[in-house]
DOLOFI-860322 format. One record per residue (C-alpha): x, z, y; residue in three letters. Coordinates in pm, whole numbers, padded with zeros to 5 digits, always signed. Each point is the difference from the previous one (the first is absolute). Layout:
BEGIN
XZYALA ...
***
This chain:
BEGIN
+12262+07570+10932UNK -00134+00274+00230UNK -00148-00266+00230UNK -00183-00160-00293UNK -00137+00339-00111UNK -00117+00079+00355UNK -00165-00343+00033UNK -00167+00027-00343UNK -00143+00343+00077UNK -00126-00114+00341UNK -00167-00312-00143UNK -00159+00190-00290UNK -00115+00282+00228UNK -00150-00236+00259UNK -00163-00212-00271UNK -00176+00309-00138UNK -00103+00122+00344UNK -00114-00335+00134UNK -00162-00105-00328UNK -00218+00312-00018UNK -00073-00010+00374UNK -00128-00356-00017UNK -00179+00075-00328UNK -00193+00269+00190UNK -00128-00266+00242UNK -00072-00242-00285UNK -00197+00238-00221UNK -00208+00126+00295UNK -00075-00357+00114UNK -00107-00110-00348UNK -00209+00315-00040UNK -00210-00111+00301UNK -00023-00363-00118UNK +00256-00146+00241UNK +00199-00304-00106UNK +00375+00068-00023UNK +00191-00328+00026UNK +00361+00125-00033UNK +00187+00311-00110UNK +00375-00006+00065UNK +00285+00246-00046UNK +00267-00123+00241UNK -00031-00255+00277UNK +00028-00381-00036UNK +00160-00218-00114UNK -00178+00055-00329UNK +00222+00044-00308UNK -00282-00037-00249UNK -00370+00071-00032UNK -00292-00021-00238UNK -00373-00031+00068UNK -00263+00216-00168UNK -00354-00075+00103UNK -00020-00044+00377UNK +00329+00182+00073UNK +00359-00126-00008UNK +00250+00276-00090UNK +00358-00070+00109UNK +00346+00132+00084UNK +00171-00096+00326UNK +00373-00046+00059UNK +00017+00256+00284UNK -00058+00343-00161UNK -00075+00188+00323UNK -00377+00014-00024UNK -00300-00182-00138UNK -00354-00102+00083UNK -00354-00057-00127UNK -00192-00300+00138UNK -00372+00087+00017UNK -00245-00276+00091UNK -00146+00034+00348UNK +00257+00247+00129UNK +00235-00049+00294UNK +00326+00129-00143UNK +00376-00058+00017UNK -00042-00354-00135UNK -00189-00086+00324UNK -00202-00250-00204UNK -00310-00042+00219UNK -00098-00349-00118UNK -00337+00107-00144UNK -00083+00271+00253UNK -00208-00240+00214UNK -00231-00072-00295UNK -00301+00205-00104UNK +00108+00324-00181UNK -00038-00012-00376UNK -00127+00296-00208UNK +00337+00043-00173UNK +00201+00015+00323UNK +00153+00311+00152UNK -00170-00059+00337UNK -00348-00010-00153UNK +00021+00345-00157UNK -00114+00326+00167UNK +00261+00173+00217UNK +00024+00302-00231UNK +00092-00226-00294UNK +00262-00181+00205UNK +00138+00339+00108UNK +00042+00111-00362UNK +00177-00328-00081UNK +00246+00053+00285UNK +00061+00360-00104UNK +00045-00102-00365UNK +00374-00062+00028UNK +00066+00323+00188UNK -00202+00199-00254UNK +00197-00153-00288UNK +00331+00094+00164UNK -00118+00358+00054UNK -00122+00024-00361UNK +00330-00143-00127UNK +00206+00240+00211UNK -00201+00302-00114UNK +00015-00114-00364UNK +00378-00045+00009UNK +00060+00345+00149UNK -00240+00163-00247UNK +00186-00156-00295UNK +00339+00098+00146UNK -00118+00360+00049UNK -00139+00013-00355UNK +00298-00170-00164UNK +00289+00155+00191UNK -00137+00305+00181UNK +00222+00132+00278UNK +00359+00119-00032UNK +00163+00171+00294UNK +00252+00253+00129UNK -00171+00311+00136UNK +00093+00161+00330UNK +00144+00299-00186UNK +00219-00218-00222UNK +00129-00212+00290UNK +00082+00305+00207UNK +00222+00148-00269UNK +00277-00225+00135UNK -00152-00179+00299UNK -00039-00366+00088UNK +00213-00311-00002UNK -00117-00191+00311UNK +00051-00374+00038UNK +00195-00135+00296UNK -00332-00061+00174UNK -00112+00361-00061UNK +00336+00123+00128UNK -00078-00191+00318UNK -00302+00227+00042UNK +00229+00302-00020UNK -00038+00097-00367UNK +00316+00113-00177UNK +00114+00014-00361UNK -00102+00335-00148UNK -00286+00059+00246UNK -00302+00167-00157UNK -00327-00134+00138UNK -00229+00300+00049UNK -00301-00159+00172UNK -00129-00344+00096UNK -00201-00018+00324UNK -00026+00378-00011UNK -00162-00004-00345UNK +00125+00092-00345UNK +00041-00280-00257UNK +00010-00033-00379UNK +00239-00282-00090UNK +00286-00195+00153UNK -00212-00315+00041UNK -00211+00198+00250UNK +00301+00002+00236UNK -00005-00379+00038UNK -00368-00063-00065UNK -00180-00243+00231UNK -00191+00297+00146UNK +00337+00112+00137UNK +00160-00334+00088UNK -00316-00132+00172UNK -00092+00326+00170UNK +00045+00066+00372UNK +00250+00270+00101UNK +00101+00060-00362UNK +00284+00240-00080UNK +00184+00194-00270UNK +00102+00363-00006UNK +00319+00035-00205UNK +00216+00292-00104UNK +00367-00061+00086UNK +00272+00264-00026UNK -00265+00272-00019UNK -00180-00117+00316UNK -00317-00202+00056UNK +00048-00331+00184UNK -00270-00238+00125UNK +00057-00374-00061UNK -00236-00228+00195UNK -00107-00342-00133UNK -00035-00247+00290UNK -00324-00198+00023UNK +00193-00329-00032UNK +00176+00111-00320UNK -00201-00256-00199UNK +00204-00274+00173UNK +00321+00134-00152UNK -00163+00069-00335UNK -00111-00364-00020UNK +00366-00106-00004UNK +00090+00246-00279UNK -00057+00004-00376UNK -00328+00188+00035UNK -00137+00351+00027UNK +00098+00101-00355UNK +00372-00022+00082UNK -00035+00190+00329UNK +00037+00352-00142UNK +00117+00083-00351UNK +00094+00334-00159UNK +00360+00093-00063UNK +00041-00056-00375UNK +00242+00212-00204UNK +00086-00174-00326UNK +00198-00008-00321UNK +00086-00277-00245UNK -00297-00071-00226UNK +00165-00264-00217UNK +00290-00247-00001UNK -00144-00351+00029UNK +00312-00217-00013UNK +00272+00055-00259UNK +00235-00216+00206UNK -00086+00179+00325UNK +00223+00236+00193UNK -00195+00313-00098UNK +00039-00055-00376UNK +00366-00100+00022UNK +00073+00310+00210UNK -00160+00222-00265UNK -00306+00108+00197UNK -00294+00113-00213UNK -00372+00071+00019UNK -00053+00335+00172UNK +00306-00025+00228UNK -00045+00075+00372UNK +00204-00226+00231UNK +00128+00230+00274UNK +00204-00235+00219UNK +00152-00348+00034UNK +00348-00017+00158UNK -00058+00349+00134UNK -00335-00088+00163UNK -00285+00226-00114UNK -00266-00173-00211UNK -00241+00281-00082UNK -00294-00233+00070UNK -00060-00342-00151UNK -00006-00193+00329UNK +00345+00142+00080UNK +00136-00129-00330UNK -00150-00346+00053UNK +00145-00012+00351UNK +00353+00089-00116UNK -00011-00237-00296UNK -00124-00275+00230UNK +00295+00056+00234UNK +00244-00047-00288UNK -00134-00303-00187UNK +00259-00147-00234UNK +00236+00295+00047UNK +00116+00296-00205UNK -00102+00341+00133UNK +00060+00365-00077UNK -00316+00164-00133UNK -00040+00375-00027UNK -00271+00111-00242UNK -00136+00323-00143UNK -00064+00051-00372UNK -00106+00334-00153UNK +00094+00179+00321UNK +00353-00147+00013UNK +00111-00258+00256UNK +00232-00285-00100UNK +00132-00318+00163UNK +00031-00355-00136UNK +00073-00349+00130UNK -00287-00247-00033UNK -00036-00369+00085UNK -00294-00116+00210UNK -00140-00348-00066UNK -00074-00261+00265UNK -00359+00126+00030UNK +00108+00356+00083UNK -00096+00145-00340UNK +00184+00187-00276UNK -00258-00043-00274UNK -00230+00299-00038UNK -00363+00098+00056UNK -00063+00301+00222UNK -00227+00291-00082UNK -00152+00109+00333UNK -00035+00376-00002UNK -00314+00022+00210UNK -00338+00060-00165UNK -00271-00253+00067UNK -00362+00113-00010UNK -00255-00230-00161UNK -00375-00026+00059UNK -00195-00182-00271UNK -00356-00128+00037UNK -00278-00065-00245UNK -00177-00329+00064UNK -00286+00185+00175UNK +00250+00192+00218UNK +00190-00323+00076UNK -00309-00158+00161UNK -00008+00219+00314UNK +00382+00024+00010UNK +00042-00380-00008UNK -00286-00058+00243UNK +00147+00241+00256UNK +00340-00169-00033UNK -00154-00343+00054UNK -00200+00094+00311UNK +00296+00189+00145UNK +00162-00343+00041UNK -00290-00106+00224UNK +00045+00316+00205UNK +00371-00074+00035UNK -00079-00351+00125UNK -00230+00141+00267UNK +00267+00248+00113UNK +00262-00275+00012UNK -00228-00226+00208UNK -00061+00286+00240UNK +00375+00045+00047UNK +00045-00372+00058UNK -00279-00013+00261UNK +00142+00308+00175UNK +00340-00169+00019UNK +00173+00261-00217UNK +00087-00262-00261UNK +00133-00351+00045UNK -00235-00244-00176UNK +00289-00223-00108UNK +00158+00299-00176UNK -00319+00082-00187UNK -00118-00350-00085UNK +00131-00138-00328UNK -00040-00347-00142UNK +00047-00124-00358UNK +00380+00035+00005UNK -00005+00365+00107UNK -00286+00078-00241UNK +00195-00149-00290UNK +00321+00175+00102UNK -00113+00346+00107UNK -00317+00056-00200UNK +00057-00178-00329UNK +00382-00008-00006UNK +00245-00181-00226UNK -00063+00204-00315UNK -00318-00052-00200UNK -00149+00342-00064UNK -00367-00009-00097UNK -00088+00334+00159UNK +00145-00112+00333UNK -00164-00343-00035UNK -00347+00142-00051UNK +00047+00269+00265UNK +00098-00260+00259UNK -00279-00235-00111UNK -00253+00282+00036UNK +00137+00082+00345UNK -00017-00365+00110UNK -00354-00031-00136UNK -00118+00281+00228UNK +00200-00142+00295UNK -00150-00345-00062UNK -00351+00149-00001UNK +00071+00180+00329UNK +00155-00304+00169UNK -00281-00230-00113UNK -00258+00232+00152UNK +00151-00037+00348UNK -00251-00178+00229UNK +00210-00313+00045UNK -00161-00345-00041UNK +00127-00174-00316UNK +00035+00337-00174UNK -00286+00147-00203UNK -00037+00262+00272UNK -00071-00271+00256UNK -00285-00139-00212UNK -00129+00354-00055UNK +00004+00061+00377UNK -00212-00310+00069UNK -00239+00080-00286UNK -00051+00356+00122UNK -00077-00142+00346UNK -00258-00230-00161UNK -00160+00285-00198UNK -00019+00231+00303UNK -00105-00257+00263UNK -00205-00230-00220UNK +00186-00299+00148UNK +00247-00208-00198UNK +00314-00123+00185UNK +00001-00376+00039UNK +00195-00219-00243UNK +00212-00139+00285UNK +00091+00352+00112UNK +00091+00100-00356UNK +00212-00315-00039UNK +00195+00072+00321UNK +00041+00366-00095UNK +00130-00105-00343UNK +00255-00234+00160UNK +00119+00271+00240UNK +00027+00245-00288UNK +00197-00248-00211UNK +00246-00059+00284UNK +00045+00375+00044UNK +00057+00053-00373UNK +00245-00290-00028UNK +00194+00132+00299UNK +00001+00347-00153UNK +00120-00136-00334UNK +00272-00206+00169UNK +00108+00306+00200UNK +00011+00216-00316UNK +00214-00253-00188UNK +00233-00051+00299UNK +00021+00377+00037UNK +00101+00033-00368UNK +00270-00263+00041UNK +00126+00165+00321UNK +00021+00340-00175UNK +00186-00155-00292UNK +00277-00132+00228UNK +00032+00296+00240UNK 
***
């Protein structure tokens, strides 16, 4: 079921992204009187299509992209049959260079607008909820195994990040930290300050993990909020809302991750649970089910701060969030080119996108967040000056505008073929890389 949910989210997300991207090209082309022959979401073979006016609108069976076929343009279809004939007024090639430039930028602009719009709505609808530095440092952090590899320890209190103060726990694993050069933490441990360096190639290891959000979490004291399963071990043992679970089989469980760890070790077994109620500690035997649960909902005793935005306030907040993604892409590319990061570790294809970004649970906030992120990434990648990408066409058009000379059709055709080969190789590498990661 999880695989179906991941696939459905990926297909819906890509359909939205590709559909609006290609619509940006289409609407710009029609605005300048160019004839648009085909508009497709997905690549052939065609599943179905319908023709309105001069344009056929269709869905392809391969949902990994899409295209717009504009008359008189050398594009990924490599249809050059009519290019030897006299240019017609409705053709792409007969229009001024500035109009053709806007058409080629149309898809990128639509992706940027979509990304900004999504993040504005998320900021307005949900605001921001976070653990402050002060709240986290009441008890310290719960580092993941990957963070422990850096040298962080359970109970450490992060005082500074890269020598600077910070406001919230997400600042400790923000991309400004992970993608920085010579990044480091200053932590308080046993009353002393300790420096923890983050190696420049840390992104390689992070790519194999569950993501930045699981890297560092606060230690979470808890109590029972409510019993959720009348047949569960907690209810049968007489545990109640408001009880504090102190230990399991003598192992301290002051924090929620400790409880989950001990319950997970004893799936399907009966354990001794010590709990505190009204200042008095008692012990009971409780059965743990096969999933490592005893049937209660936890009340995490850390205070979350919340920032809410009016719609006007959400506009700059969402816009900054959207363009930060572009900045992160530039930093990541710089690390790749410097050799700090292995490209195969950073490059994800459709399988990894479905698995790591969308996941196997359909949660609309996560879906739209990831779709907004991918929209900005798609805009950035499409602007790269590679033939067959929009950025390649933009590069040639800028050359034409500056020099006053248009590249020859034969040159553009060869460049398009080279670009297509490069993109197909890159796509094949990404998919192979996904499969390799899945089985290693």
